[in-house]
C-alpha positions in Angstrom: 24.3 34.5 -17.1 24.8 33.5 -13.5 21.4 34.9 -12.6 19.8 33.0 -15.5 21.2 29.7 -14.1 19.9 30.4 -10.6 16.5 31.4 -12.0 16.2 28.2 -14.0 17.3 26.0 -11.1 14.9 27.7 -8.8 12.0 27.4 -11.2 12.6 23.7 -11.8 12.9 23.1 -8.0 9.7 25.0 -7.3 7.7 23.2 -9.9 8.9 19.8 -8.9 8.5 20.3 -5.2 5.1 22.0 -5.5 3.7 19.0 -7.2 4.8 16.8 -4.3 3.3 19.1 -1.7 0.0 19.4 -3.4 -0.7 15.7 -3.3 -3.2 14.9 -0.5 -2.3 12.2 2.0 -3.7 9.0 0.7 -3.2 5.4 1.9 -1.0 3.4 -0.4 -3.8 1.1 -1.3 -6.0 4.1 -2.4 -3.2 5.8 -4.3 -4.2 5.6 -8.0 -0.8 6.6 -9.3 0.9 3.9 -7.3 -1.7 1.3 -8.2 -1.3 2.0 -11.9 2.4 1.0 -11.6 2.2 -1.9 -9.1 -0.9 -3.4 -7.5 -0.1 -4.1 -3.9 -3.0 -6.6 -3.6 -1.9 -8.8 -6.5 -0.8 -12.2 -5.6 2.4 -13.6 -6.9 2.1 -17.1 -8.2 5.5 -17.5 -9.6 8.5 -18.1 -7.3 11.7 -16.1 -7.8 14.9 -17.7 -8.9 16.4 -17.5 -5.4 13.4 -19.3 -3.9 13.5 -21.9 -6.6 17.2 -22.4 -6.0 16.7 -22.7 -2.3 13.8 -25.1 -2.6 15.8 -27.4 -5.0 18.9 -27.3 -2.7 16.7 -28.2 0.3 15.1 -31.1 -1.6 18.2 -32.4 -3.3 21.0 -31.8 -0.9 20.0 -30.7 2.6 17.2 -33.2 3.4 18.8 -36.4 2.1 22.1 -35.7 3.9 20.5 -34.7 7.2 17.9 -37.4 7.2 20.6 -40.1 7.2 21.3 -39.4 10.9 19.2 -41.6 13.2 18.9 -39.0 16.0 17.5 -36.4 13.7 15.0 -38.9 12.2 13.8 -39.7 15.7 13.3 -36.0 16.6 11.5 -35.3 13.3 8.9 -38.0 13.9 7.5 -36.1 16.9 5.3 -33.5 15.1 4.1 -31.8 18.4 7.6 -30.8 19.6 8.7 -27.2 19.7 11.4 -26.1 17.4 14.7 -25.4 19.1 17.7 -23.7 17.6 19.9 -26.6 18.8 18.0 -28.8 16.3 19.1 -26.6 13.4 22.7 -26.6 14.8 22.6 -30.4 15.0 21.3 -30.7 11.4 23.9 -28.2 10.1 26.7 -30.2 11.8 25.5 -33.4 10.2 25.3 -31.6 6.8 28.8 -30.1 7.1 30.3 -33.5 8.0 28.6 -35.1 5.0 29.4 -32.4 2.4 32.8 -31.2 3.6 34.6 -34.5 3.8 35.9 -34.1 0.2 36.1 -30.3 -0.1 38.1 -29.8 3.0 41.1 -31.5 1.4 40.8 -29.5 -1.7 40.9 -26.2 0.3 44.2 -27.3 1.9 45.6 -28.2 -1.4 44.7 -24.8 -2.9 46.2 -23.0 0.0 49.4 -25.0 -0.1 49.7 -24.5 -3.9 49.6 -20.7 -3.5 53.0 -18.9 -3.7 54.4 -17.6 -0.5 54.7 -13.8 -0.5 58.1 -12.5 0.7 60.2 -15.6 0.0 
């Protein structure tokens, strides 16, 4: 019985591995089996849900809140400037000030309302 199990496992392994080794090396774009499942040259016209969510957030929340700041407006008018990481930091600081003014209090209230462990 033990020999039969070993023989079956060995046979299945040999059959599955030999089919992989017999495949000639082909570029992914020329692999017919791969192209029948997914076409790597196909263009995607539809955006994914995460991209749609990000685009709507940028349009509805980020841009209106950040563009209220006069310094950022002045920097964005110069189209030939190089992007610097500090610009993003400045924009995120303005956004956080605009959006967290009401939520910061609620976090404190939530933390204060939690029971104290050990008392």
